C-alpha positions as CSV (number, residue, x, y, z in Angstrom):
1,X,88.4,113.0,92.2
2,X,91.4,111.3,90.6
3,X,92.7,110.3,94.0
4,X,89.4,108.9,95.0
5,X,89.3,106.9,91.9
6,X,92.7,105.6,92.6
7,X,91.8,104.6,96.2
8,X,89.0,102.6,95.0
9,X,91.0,100.8,92.4
10,X,93.5,100.0,95.1
11,X,90.8,98.4,97.1
12,X,90.0,96.0,94.3
13,X,93.6,95.4,93.3
14,X,92.9,91.7,93.7
15,X,91.2,91.9,90.4
16,X,93.6,94.2,88.5
17,X,96.5,92.6,90.1
18,X,98.8,95.5,90.4
19,X,100.1,95.2,93.9
20,X,102.5,92.9,95.4
21,X,102.6,91.4,99.0
22,X,105.6,90.9,101.3
23,X,105.8,89.2,104.7
24,X,107.5,89.3,108.1
25,X,108.9,86.4,110.3
26,X,111.7,85.8,112.6
27,X,112.7,82.2,113.0
28,X,109.1,80.7,113.4
29,X,105.8,80.8,111.9
30,X,103.4,82.4,114.4
31,X,100.5,80.4,113.3
32,X,102.2,77.0,113.4
33,X,105.2,77.6,115.9
34,X,107.4,75.5,113.7
35,X,111.1,76.4,113.0
36,X,111.9,77.6,109.5
37,X,114.9,75.3,109.1
38,X,114.7,72.3,106.8
39,X,116.8,70.0,104.6
40,X,119.1,71.5,102.1
41,X,119.4,70.4,98.5
42,X,122.1,72.9,97.4
43,X,122.4,76.6,97.2
44,X,124.3,79.1,99.2
45,X,122.7,78.5,102.6
46,X,122.7,75.4,104.9
47,X,119.8,74.5,107.3
48,X,122.1,74.9,110.3
49,X,122.9,78.5,109.3
50,X,119.3,79.4,108.5
51,X,117.9,82.0,110.7
52,X,116.5,85.4,110.1
53,X,118.1,87.9,109.5
54,X,120.7,86.3,107.4
55,X,124.3,87.4,108.5
56,X,125.2,88.3,104.9
57,X,123.0,90.3,102.6
58,X,121.4,88.2,99.9
59,X,119.5,89.3,96.7
60,X,116.7,88.0,94.7
61,X,115.3,89.4,91.4
62,X,111.6,89.7,91.0
63,X,109.4,90.3,87.7
64,X,106.1,91.9,88.5
65,X,103.3,94.0,86.9
66,X,103.1,97.0,89.3
67,X,101.5,100.3,89.0
68,X,101.3,103.0,91.8
69,X,100.5,106.8,91.3
70,X,102.6,107.6,94.2
71,X,105.6,105.3,94.5
72,X,108.1,104.4,91.8
73,X,109.3,101.1,93.3
74,X,107.9,98.6,95.9
75,X,111.0,99.1,97.9
76,X,109.7,102.5,99.0
77,X,106.9,100.7,100.9
78,X,107.5,100.6,104.7
79,X,106.3,97.1,104.7
80,X,108.8,96.0,102.2
81,X,111.6,97.9,104.0
82,X,110.7,96.0,107.2
83,X,110.9,92.7,105.4
84,X,114.4,93.5,104.2
85,X,115.4,94.5,107.6
86,X,114.0,91.2,109.2
87,X,115.5,88.9,106.5
88,X,118.5,90.8,105.1
89,X,117.2,89.8,101.7
90,X,116.9,92.5,99.2
91,X,114.6,92.4,96.3
92,X,115.6,93.8,92.9
93,X,112.2,94.4,91.3
94,X,111.8,94.2,87.5
95,X,108.7,96.3,87.2
96,X,106.4,96.5,84.2
97,X,103.1,98.2,83.7
98,X,100.0,96.5,82.8
99,X,99.9,98.0,79.3
100,X,103.3,96.9,78.4
101,X,103.5,93.6,80.4
102,X,102.5,91.2,77.6
103,X,105.1,92.5,75.2
104,X,107.9,92.8,78.0
105,X,107.1,89.2,79.1
106,X,107.6,87.9,75.6
107,X,110.8,89.7,75.0
108,X,112.1,88.4,78.4
109,X,111.2,84.7,77.3
110,X,112.7,85.2,74.0
111,X,116.0,86.6,75.5
112,X,116.3,83.7,78.0
113,X,117.4,86.4,80.5
114,X,115.1,85.3,83.4
115,X,114.8,86.9,87.0
116,X,114.6,84.5,89.9
117,X,110.9,84.8,90.3
118,X,108.0,85.9,88.0
119,X,104.6,86.8,89.3
120,X,101.6,86.2,87.1
121,X,103.3,84.2,84.4
122,X,100.1,82.1,83.7
123,X,98.6,85.4,82.3
124,X,101.3,85.5,79.6
125,X,102.7,81.9,79.0
126,X,99.7,81.0,76.9
127,X,100.6,77.3,76.6
128,X,100.4,76.9,80.5
129,X,102.7,76.8,83.4
130,X,103.3,73.0,83.1
131,X,104.6,73.6,79.6
132,X,106.7,76.4,81.0
133,X,108.5,73.9,83.2
134,X,108.8,71.6,80.1
135,X,110.3,74.4,78.0
136,X,113.1,75.0,80.7
137,X,111.9,78.4,81.7
138,X,110.6,77.6,85.3
139,X,111.4,74.8,87.6
140,X,109.1,71.8,88.9
141,X,108.6,72.8,92.7
142,X,107.1,69.5,93.6
143,X,110.1,68.1,95.6
144,X,110.9,71.5,97.2
145,X,107.6,72.6,98.8
146,X,107.7,70.2,101.9
147,X,111.4,70.9,102.4
148,X,111.4,74.6,102.0
149,X,108.0,75.9,102.5
150,X,106.4,74.6,105.7
151,X,103.8,77.3,105.9
152,X,102.6,76.9,102.3
153,X,102.7,73.1,102.6
154,X,100.7,73.2,105.9
155,X,98.1,75.5,104.3
156,X,97.6,73.2,101.4
157,X,97.5,70.0,103.3
158,X,94.8,71.1,105.6
159,X,92.4,72.1,102.8
160,X,91.4,69.4,100.2
161,X,90.2,71.9,97.6
162,X,93.3,74.0,98.0
163,X,95.4,70.9,97.3
164,X,93.6,70.3,94.1
165,X,93.8,74.0,93.1
166,X,97.6,74.2,93.6
167,X,98.6,71.1,91.6
168,X,98.6,70.0,88.0
169,X,96.6,67.2,86.7
170,X,99.5,64.9,87.0
171,X,100.2,65.8,90.6
172,X,102.9,68.1,90.1
173,X,103.5,71.6,91.7
174,X,104.5,74.1,88.9
175,X,103.9,77.3,90.6
176,X,102.8,78.9,94.0
177,X,99.4,80.6,94.4
178,X,98.4,83.5,96.5
179,X,95.7,82.1,99.0
180,X,92.6,84.0,100.0
181,X,91.9,84.2,103.7
182,X,89.7,85.7,106.3
183,X,92.4,87.1,108.5
184,X,94.3,83.9,108.1
185,X,91.5,81.4,107.8
186,X,91.7,79.9,104.5
187,X,88.5,81.0,102.8
188,X,87.3,82.4,99.4
189,X,86.8,86.0,99.4
190,X,83.4,87.6,99.8
191,X,81.7,88.6,96.6
192,X,82.9,92.0,95.7
193,X,81.1,92.8,92.4
194,X,77.6,92.5,90.9
195,X,74.4,94.3,90.1
196,X,73.8,97.8,91.4
197,X,70.8,100.1,91.0
198,X,69.9,103.7,91.9
199,X,68.1,103.2,95.3
200,X,66.8,106.8,95.4
201,X,65.0,106.5,92.0
202,X,63.7,103.2,93.0
203,X,62.2,104.6,96.2
204,X,60.3,107.2,94.1
205,X,58.5,104.2,92.4
206,X,57.6,102.7,95.7
207,X,59.5,99.5,94.8
208,X,61.9,97.4,96.7
209,X,65.5,96.4,95.6
210,X,64.7,93.9,92.7
211,X,65.3,90.1,93.3
212,X,63.6,88.3,90.5
213,X,63.8,89.0,86.6
214,X,60.1,90.2,86.9
215,X,61.2,92.5,89.7
216,X,64.0,93.9,87.5
217,X,61.5,94.5,84.7
218,X,59.2,96.4,87.0
219,X,62.0,98.5,88.5
220,X,63.4,99.5,85.2
221,X,60.1,100.3,83.8
222,X,59.1,102.4,86.8
223,X,62.3,104.4,86.9
224,X,62.2,105.1,83.1
225,X,58.7,106.6,83.5
226,X,59.7,108.9,86.2
227,X,63.2,109.8,84.7
228,X,62.9,110.1,80.9
229,X,66.5,111.7,81.0
230,X,67.8,108.3,82.0
231,X,68.9,107.3,78.3
232,X,70.4,103.9,79.5
233,X,68.4,102.3,82.3
234,X,70.2,99.2,82.4
235,X,73.9,99.1,81.4
236,X,74.8,95.8,79.7
237,X,78.2,95.9,77.9
238,X,79.5,95.5,74.4
239,X,79.7,91.7,74.5
240,X,76.1,91.4,75.7
241,X,77.3,88.8,78.1
242,X,79.8,90.7,80.4
243,X,77.5,91.3,83.2
244,X,79.2,88.9,85.5
245,X,76.8,86.3,84.1
246,X,74.2,87.8,86.4
247,X,71.2,87.9,84.3
248,X,72.0,84.7,82.3
249,X,72.5,82.7,85.5
250,X,68.9,83.5,86.6
251,X,68.0,81.2,83.7
252,X,70.3,78.5,84.7
253,X,73.1,79.0,82.3
254,X,76.2,81.1,81.9
255,X,77.3,83.2,78.8
256,X,80.0,80.5,77.8
257,X,81.1,77.3,79.4
258,X,79.6,76.2,82.8
259,X,78.9,73.1,84.8
260,X,75.6,71.4,85.8
261,X,76.4,68.9,88.5
262,X,79.9,68.0,87.0
263,X,78.6,68.1,83.4
264,X,80.1,70.8,81.2
265,X,77.6,72.7,79.1
266,X,77.8,75.6,76.8
267,X,75.3,78.4,77.6
268,X,74.3,79.7,74.1
269,X,73.5,76.1,73.1
270,X,71.0,75.6,76.0
271,X,67.4,76.8,76.3
272,X,68.1,79.0,79.2
273,X,70.3,81.1,77.1
274,X,67.6,81.5,74.6
275,X,65.1,82.5,77.3
276,X,67.7,85.2,78.5
277,X,67.9,86.5,74.9
278,X,64.3,86.8,74.5
279,X,63.7,88.5,77.7
280,X,66.5,91.1,76.9
281,X,65.1,91.5,73.4
282,X,61.9,92.6,74.9
283,X,63.7,94.9,77.4
284,X,65.8,96.4,74.6
285,X,62.6,97.1,72.4
286,X,61.1,98.8,75.4
287,X,64.1,101.0,75.9
288,X,65.0,99.4,79.2
289,X,68.6,98.5,78.0
290,X,71.5,101.0,77.0
291,X,70.7,101.6,73.2
292,X,74.4,101.9,72.7
293,X,75.5,98.8,74.6
294,X,77.5,97.5,71.7
295,X,79.9,100.4,72.0
296,X,79.6,101.4,75.6
297,X,81.5,99.7,78.3
298,X,79.6,98.6,81.2
299,X,82.4,98.1,83.7
300,X,82.9,100.0,86.9
301,X,85.7,101.9,85.3
302,X,83.2,104.0,83.2
303,X,80.0,103.6,85.0
304,X,80.4,106.9,86.8
305,X,79.7,108.5,83.4
306,X,76.5,106.7,83.1
307,X,75.1,105.5,86.6
308,X,77.0,108.3,88.5
309,X,75.8,111.0,86.1
310,X,72.3,109.9,85.9
311,X,72.3,108.5,82.4
312,X,71.7,104.9,83.8
313,X,69.9,103.5,86.5
314,X,71.5,100.1,87.0
315,X,74.6,98.1,85.9
316,X,77.6,96.0,87.2
317,X,79.7,97.5,89.9
318,X,82.1,96.8,92.7
319,X,81.3,97.4,96.4
320,X,83.6,100.3,96.6
321,X,81.6,102.4,94.0
322,X,78.3,101.9,95.6
323,X,76.3,104.1,98.2
324,X,77.1,107.8,97.4
325,X,80.6,107.5,96.1
326,X,79.9,108.8,92.6
327,X,78.3,111.9,94.2
328,X,81.5,112.3,96.4
329,X,83.5,111.9,93.2
330,X,81.5,114.8,91.5
331,X,79.6,113.0,88.9
332,X,76.3,114.0,90.6
333,X,75.3,116.8,92.8
334,X,72.0,115.2,93.9
335,X,71.9,115.1,97.8
336,X,69.5,112.1,97.5
337,X,71.8,110.2,95.2
338,X,72.3,106.6,96.3
339,X,73.5,103.4,94.6
340,X,72.7,100.2,96.2
341,X,73.9,96.6,95.5
342,X,71.2,94.4,94.2
343,X,71.3,90.5,94.6
344,X,72.2,88.5,91.5
345,X,68.7,88.1,89.8
346,X,66.8,84.8,90.0
347,X,63.9,83.6,88.0
348,X,61.7,82.6,90.9
349,X,61.8,84.1,94.3
350,X,63.5,81.6,96.6
351,X,66.0,80.4,94.0
352,X,69.7,80.7,94.9
353,X,71.4,83.6,93.3
354,X,74.3,82.4,91.0
355,X,77.3,84.4,90.1
356,X,79.0,83.8,86.7
357,X,82.6,84.6,87.5
358,X,84.9,82.8,90.2
359,X,85.2,85.9,92.5
360,X,85.3,83.7,95.7
361,X,88.0,81.3,94.8
362,X,90.7,80.2,97.3
363,X,93.6,80.8,94.9
364,X,94.6,83.9,92.9
365,X,97.9,85.1,91.4
366,X,100.8,82.7,90.5
367,X,104.5,82.8,91.2
368,X,107.1,80.6,89.5
369,X,110.8,80.2,90.3
370,X,112.9,80.3,87.1
371,X,115.7,78.1,86.0
372,X,117.9,81.0,86.3
373,X,117.5,81.0,90.0
374,X,120.9,80.1,91.6
375,X,119.6,79.7,95.1
376,X,116.3,77.9,95.0
377,X,116.2,77.4,98.7
378,X,116.6,81.1,99.4
379,X,113.9,81.9,97.0
380,X,111.5,79.5,98.5
381,X,112.0,80.1,102.0
382,X,111.7,83.9,101.5
383,X,108.4,83.3,99.5
384,X,107.3,81.2,102.5
385,X,107.3,84.3,104.6
386,X,104.3,85.4,102.6
387,X,102.1,82.6,103.9
388,X,102.4,83.5,107.6
389,X,100.0,85.3,109.8
390,X,102.5,88.1,110.7
391,X,103.4,88.6,107.0
392,X,99.6,88.7,106.1
393,X,99.1,91.5,108.6
394,X,102.1,93.4,107.5
395,X,101.0,93.1,103.9
396,X,97.4,94.0,104.4
397,X,97.2,96.5,107.2
398,X,100.8,97.6,107.8
399,X,102.6,98.0,111.1
400,X,100.7,97.3,114.4
401,X,100.6,100.4,116.5
402,X,101.5,102.6,113.7
403,X,98.8,101.8,111.0
404,X,96.5,99.6,112.8
405,X,95.5,98.3,116.2
406,X,94.2,94.9,117.4
407,X,90.8,95.4,119.2
408,X,91.3,92.2,121.0
409,X,87.9,90.7,119.7
410,X,89.3,89.5,116.3
411,X,88.7,92.8,114.7
412,X,91.2,95.5,113.8
413,X,91.1,99.3,113.4
414,X,93.2,102.0,111.7
415,X,95.1,104.1,114.3
416,X,93.8,107.4,115.4
417,X,97.3,108.8,114.4
418,X,96.9,107.7,110.9
419,X,93.2,108.9,110.8
420,X,94.4,112.3,111.9
421,X,97.0,112.4,109.0
422,X,93.9,111.8,106.7
423,X,91.9,114.5,108.4
424,X,94.7,117.1,108.0
425,X,95.3,116.4,104.3
426,X,98.6,114.5,104.7
427,X,96.9,111.5,102.9
428,X,93.7,111.9,100.8
429,X,92.2,108.7,102.0
430,X,92.5,106.1,104.6
431,X,93.3,103.3,102.0
432,X,96.2,105.5,100.5
433,X,97.5,106.0,104.1
434,X,97.6,102.3,104.8
435,X,99.0,101.3,101.5
436,X,101.8,103.8,102.1
437,X,102.8,101.6,105.1
438,X,101.8,98.0,103.8
439,X,101.3,96.4,100.4
440,X,97.5,97.1,100.8
441,X,96.0,94.6,98.5
442,X,98.6,91.7,98.5
443,X,98.5,90.0,95.3
444,X,100.5,86.9,96.5
445,X,101.2,85.1,99.7
446,X,98.3,84.8,102.3
447,X,95.9,87.4,101.1
448,X,93.7,89.0,103.8
449,X,90.5,90.2,102.2
450,X,89.0,91.1,105.7
451,X,91.5,94.0,105.8
452,X,88.8,96.3,104.0
453,X,86.7,96.0,107.4
454,X,89.3,98.0,109.0
455,X,90.2,100.4,106.2
456,X,86.6,101.3,105.3
457,X,85.2,100.9,108.8
458,X,81.8,102.8,108.8
459,X,81.8,103.3,105.1
460,X,78.2,102.5,103.8
461,X,79.7,101.2,100.5
462,X,80.5,98.0,102.5
463,X,76.9,97.2,102.8
464,X,77.1,95.7,99.4
465,X,79.0,92.8,100.7
466,X,75.9,91.8,102.8
467,X,73.8,92.1,99.7
468,X,75.8,89.7,97.8
469,X,77.0,87.4,100.6
470,X,74.7,84.4,99.7
471,X,75.7,84.3,96.0
472,X,76.6,80.9,95.0
473,X,79.1,79.5,92.3
474,X,77.6,76.1,91.5
475,X,77.7,76.9,87.7
476,X,81.2,78.2,87.5
477,X,84.0,75.9,86.3
478,X,87.0,75.9,88.7
479,X,89.5,78.4,87.3
480,X,92.4,76.0,87.8
481,X,91.3,73.4,85.4
482,X,93.9,72.9,82.6
483,X,94.1,71.4,79.3
484,X,97.0,69.5,77.7
485,X,99.0,71.5,75.1
486,X,97.5,69.5,72.2
487,X,94.0,69.9,73.6
488,X,94.6,73.7,74.1
489,X,95.7,74.1,70.4
490,X,92.7,72.2,69.2
491,X,90.3,74.2,71.5
492,X,91.8,77.5,70.4
493,X,91.4,76.7,66.6
494,X,87.7,75.8,67.1
495,X,86.5,78.2,69.8
496,X,87.7,81.6,68.2
497,X,85.2,81.2,65.4
498,X,82.6,80.0,67.9
499,X,82.9,83.0,70.1
500,X,82.6,85.4,67.2
501,X,79.5,83.7,66.1
502,X,78.0,83.9,69.5
503,X,78.8,87.5,70.1
504,X,77.5,88.7,66.8
505,X,74.2,86.7,66.9
506,X,73.6,87.5,70.6
507,X,73.8,91.2,69.8
508,X,71.6,90.8,66.7
509,X,68.9,89.0,68.5
510,X,68.7,91.4,71.3
511,X,68.6,94.4,69.0
512,X,65.9,92.8,66.9
513,X,68.0,92.7,63.8
514,X,67.5,88.8,63.5
515,X,64.2,87.0,64.0
516,X,64.0,84.6,66.9
517,X,62.9,82.2,64.3
518,X,66.4,82.0,63.3
519,X,67.6,81.0,66.8
520,X,67.5,77.2,66.2
521,X,69.4,77.7,63.1
522,X,72.0,79.6,65.2
523,X,72.3,76.8,67.7
524,X,72.8,74.3,64.8
525,X,75.6,76.3,63.6
526,X,77.3,76.1,66.9
527,X,77.4,72.3,66.5
528,X,78.7,72.6,62.9
529,X,81.5,75.0,64.2
530,X,82.6,72.3,66.7
531,X,81.2,73.3,69.9
532,X,80.5,69.7,70.9
533,X,84.2,69.0,70.6
534,X,85.0,72.1,72.8
535,X,82.6,70.9,75.4
536,X,84.4,67.4,75.3
537,X,87.9,69.1,75.9
538,X,86.4,71.2,78.8
539,X,84.8,68.1,80.3
540,X,88.1,66.3,80.1
541,X,89.9,69.0,81.8
542,X,87.2,69.2,84.5
543,X,87.4,65.4,85.1
544,X,91.1,65.4,85.5
545,X,90.8,68.3,88.0
546,X,88.2,66.5,90.0
547,X,90.5,63.5,90.0
548,X,93.4,65.2,91.5
549,X,94.7,63.9,94.7
550,X,97.6,64.1,97.1
């Protein structure tokens, strides 16, 4: 069971960000046909000498958050070994676990002892990556990208949104980003998470998968009547707002900041949020919501103990945990057990379902080159490998002929030889077999989210993709909007108290501890606490993002 859980976690590593991606190239990018050589601005290599593999072994140091139950170091991966053979560049990985990452990062910055490259610095450098450059920790890449990264540069210039997402408000390039693709085509990833519901229990009520808020009420009520042992029909979560914004979006708002045709708004201050609260207050009073939602987690990490074990009928999930996966993992021995994805709820049938989190964005994790790097050209040319077609395939599916085969119609399949190793117990799952050869869920470079079609070919859990396929993100603010250092400090000083006020009152309203007659007073307190100024700061950041240009 533990191995199955690890396999699923690997398949969504784009969220947990624990895997790294490498690439393969020899002289030219297969997608552009262009030579890799370029102008030289210093370092240990000249453009005339630049060809792969290098005649002399070179080394780069790389700080990453990386966790793998089976391997101690990324250099044990066959894909990484192949890259070293092709480039003659050896990577010295500075590995930290997710639990220690923040502390280790702070110590590294304080010491001034930086590696050449840092992955995910935006998660830990709280004042922002532009400030990281200003502070002398990382370098401004603006003048280097066109010279040393032809593949990354080409991808950016061919997609207007990608250009905006990968630059700062003043037009600088202070970091590289992983880029989501459908086997090379720059495209936001399919929606991989959302509502799920026990389809076998729903069938007993004679009802279809719920679409509208009223459908959900009818479904939860019907299931509860037939299954009194279901103590938490709908899992909600401790913050009462963490359900991917799924139910609040049905009322046209998100749990926190969102945009309405370019105008920033704050959900709890809007009428739609009040309508959502009133709805969930009724559901909670009728026993349709987990009575312990304040203390119970509602994430997929623990949903096996609730949805899988029959204590809950519905909750947030990822595609890899749908179908009969929880039964396979041993949480349930009911042969009829089936968990289906449900569309993000809408208020009226025909409305567009809206997600509350940017799960389909073009950009993901960041990479910065530090001021300690002595050969910037080497670092950037090496990183540019990650944005080629051949590196994408190596990173996502491994080695052609050994791990996967090209079906010739734009699709790929896992080799029979590898499947046989899974069948004979050499590898517990197909995903783990593939990840032993490749990086699996590459968290930088050109990320290929379509790899899961091959890895999970024939797996009914992938049907969830079709259910969530038409989800829109019109309400979501772009994740790459940024505030100035001064704005960020002012925002933080105001919003921490506002967030506490919202979380406490949302819980009290839903649980019935506070009368709905007090709601207008609650909204007034939001204004007193400074929510209008926070909205102004967010609006300024959004306006600057929209004004970004080449």
